[in-house]
GUTI-454291 format. One record per residue (C-alpha): y, x, z; residue in three letters; residue number from 1. Coordinates in steps of 0.05 Angstrom, whole numbers, plus 32768, in hexadecimal, padded with zeros to 4 digits. Example, Ala and Ser with C-alpha at 12.3 -4.5 7.8 and 13.67 -1.06 7.14 Angstrom:
REM GUTI-454291
y	x	z	r	k
7FA6	80F6	809C	ALA	1 .
7FEB	8111	808F	SER	2 .
REM end
This chain:
REM GUTI-454291
y	x	z	r	k
8AAB	8BED	89EA	MET	1 .
8AE8	8BC6	89D8	ASN	2 .
8AE5	8B8A	8A08	ASP	3 .
8B23	8B92	8A33	VAL	4 .
8B09	8B5E	8A65	SER	5 .
8AC8	8B81	8A74	VAL	6 .
8ADB	8B88	8ABE	LEU	7 .
8B15	8B6C	8AE5	SER	8 .
8B54	8B95	8AEC	GLU	9 .
8B47	8BA0	8B36	ASP	10 .
8B0B	8BCC	8B27	VAL	11 .
8B24	8C14	8B2E	ALA	12 .
8B14	8C41	8AF3	THR	13 .
8B18	8C8A	8AE0	LEU	14 .
8B29	8CA7	8A9C	SER	15 .
8AF5	8CD3	8A79	ALA	16 .
8B22	8D0E	8A8A	GLU	17 .
8B22	8CFA	8AD4	ASP	18 .
8AD6	8CF3	8AD3	VAL	19 .
8ACF	8D37	8AB3	ALA	20 .
8AFB	8D57	8AE8	GLN	21 .
8AD6	8D32	8B20	LEU	22 .
8A92	8D49	8B08	LEU	23 .
8AAB	8D8E	8AF2	SER	24 .
8A92	8D85	8AAB	ILE	25 .
8AB3	8D84	8A66	PRO	26 .
8ACF	8D41	8A4E	THR	27 .
8A9D	8D42	8A14	SER	28 .
8A65	8D42	8A47	ARG	29 .
8A80	8D00	8A65	VAL	30 .
8A75	8CDF	8A21	ALA	31 .
8A2F	8CFB	8A20	GLN	32 .
8A21	8CDF	8A66	LEU	33 .
8A36	8C9A	8A4C	VAL	34 .
8A0A	8CA0	8A0E	ARG	35 .
89CF	8CB6	8A39	ASP	36 .
89D7	8C7B	8A6A	GLY	37 .
89ED	8CA5	8AA5	GLN	38 .
8A30	8C81	8AA6	LEU	39 .
8A51	8C45	8A85	LEU	40 .
8A97	8C42	8A69	SER	41 .
8AC4	8C0D	8A4B	PHE	42 .
8B09	8C05	8A2D	ARG	43 .
8B44	8BF0	8A57	ARG	44 .
8B89	8BF2	8A39	ASP	45 .
8B70	8C1C	89FF	LYS	46 .
8B54	8C51	8A2E	ASP	47 .
8B0A	8C5F	8A39	VAL	48 .
8AFD	8C5A	8A83	VAL	49 .
8AC3	8C5E	8AB4	VAL	50 .
8AC1	8C35	8AF5	PRO	51 .
8AD4	8C60	8B31	ALA	52 .
8A9C	8C3E	8B58	ASP	53 .
8A6A	8C65	8B2F	PHE	54 .
8A79	8CA3	8B58	PHE	55 .
8A69	8CBA	8B9E	ASP	56 .
8A96	8CF5	8BAA	GLY	57 .
8A89	8D25	8B71	GLU	58 .
8A47	8D06	8B5B	GLU	59 .
8A2F	8CC9	8B36	ILE	60 .
8A16	8C94	8B66	VAL	61 .
89CC	8C9A	8B72	LYS	62 .
89A4	8C66	8B4C	GLY	63 .
89DB	8C54	8B1A	LEU	64 .
89BC	8C79	8AE0	SER	65 .
8977	8C5C	8AEB	GLY	66 .
8994	8C16	8AF0	THR	67 .
89BB	8C1F	8AAF	ILE	68 .
897F	8C39	8A8A	ILE	69 .
8952	8C01	8AA4	LEU	70 .
8982	8BCC	8A8C	LEU	71 .
8990	8BED	8A49	ARG	72 .
8945	8BF2	8A3D	ASP	73 .
8941	8BA8	8A4E	GLY	74 .
8972	8B97	8A17	GLY	75 .
89B2	8B90	8A3F	TYR	76 .
89F3	8BA8	8A1F	THR	77 .
8A21	8BD7	8A45	ASP	78 .
8A53	8B9E	8A4E	VAL	79 .
8A1D	8B72	8A6D	GLU	80 .
8A07	8BAB	8A9A	ILE	81 .
8A4E	8BB9	8AB2	LEU	82 .
8A59	8B6F	8AC1	ARG	83 .
8A17	8B6A	8AE6	TRP	84 .
8A27	8BA7	8B10	LEU	85 .
8A67	8B85	8B28	TYR	86 .
8A4B	8B3E	8B2F	GLU	87 .
8A49	8B26	8B77	HIS	88 .
8A03	8B15	8B8E	ASP	89 .
89FC	8AF1	8BD1	GLU	90 .
89B4	8B08	8BD9	SER	91 .
89C6	8B52	8BD8	LEU	92 .
89FD	8B44	8BF5	PRO	93 .
8A35	8B5E	8BCA	GLY	94 .
8A33	8B7C	8B85	THR	95 .
89FE	8BAA	8B69	PRO	96 .
8A30	8BE3	8B64	VAL	97 .
8A43	8BDA	8BAE	GLU	98 .
89F9	8BDD	8BC0	GLN	99 .
89EE	8C1C	8B96	LEU	100 .
8A27	8C3D	8BBB	LYS	101 .
8A09	8C27	8BFD	ALA	102 .
89C7	8C49	8BEC	GLY	103 .
899F	8C0A	8BDB	ARG	104 .
898F	8C24	8B95	HIS	105 .
8945	8C10	8B9A	ARG	106 .
8957	8BC6	8BA4	GLU	107 .
898A	8BC8	8B6C	VAL	108 .
8958	8BE9	8B3C	LYS	109 .
8923	8BB7	8B50	ARG	110 .
8951	8B7E	8B3D	ARG	111 .
8965	8BA0	8AFC	ALA	112 .
891D	8BA9	8AEA	GLN	113 .
890E	8B60	8AF8	ALA	114 .
8948	8B4C	8ACB	MET	115 .
8936	8B7B	8A93	ALA	116 .
88ED	8B68	8A8D	PHE	117 .
REM end
């Protein structure tokens, strides 16, 4: 992706190298996780980065991958998915990514499924 304004600057990110170290995998595997819909990445200041919120300790947040795949299958682009994950929703309350981190992945996936189909 080349849209530098995908997410606001206050969203903390990790480089592909940092993600690889966090997950104890090769950097090439990080790119594969993005291709497979397990993670999303974007460009910020010419670097490919992944939002830090996508991780809970040394693991990918539960429900994130399923949400990404649901939305991709529904025709959403990665940029649209990233923006939706960080869009505040009073009815949740908060953002979908905050709710995933809080363990409310079923509700987030239910909403993603409703949007996608």
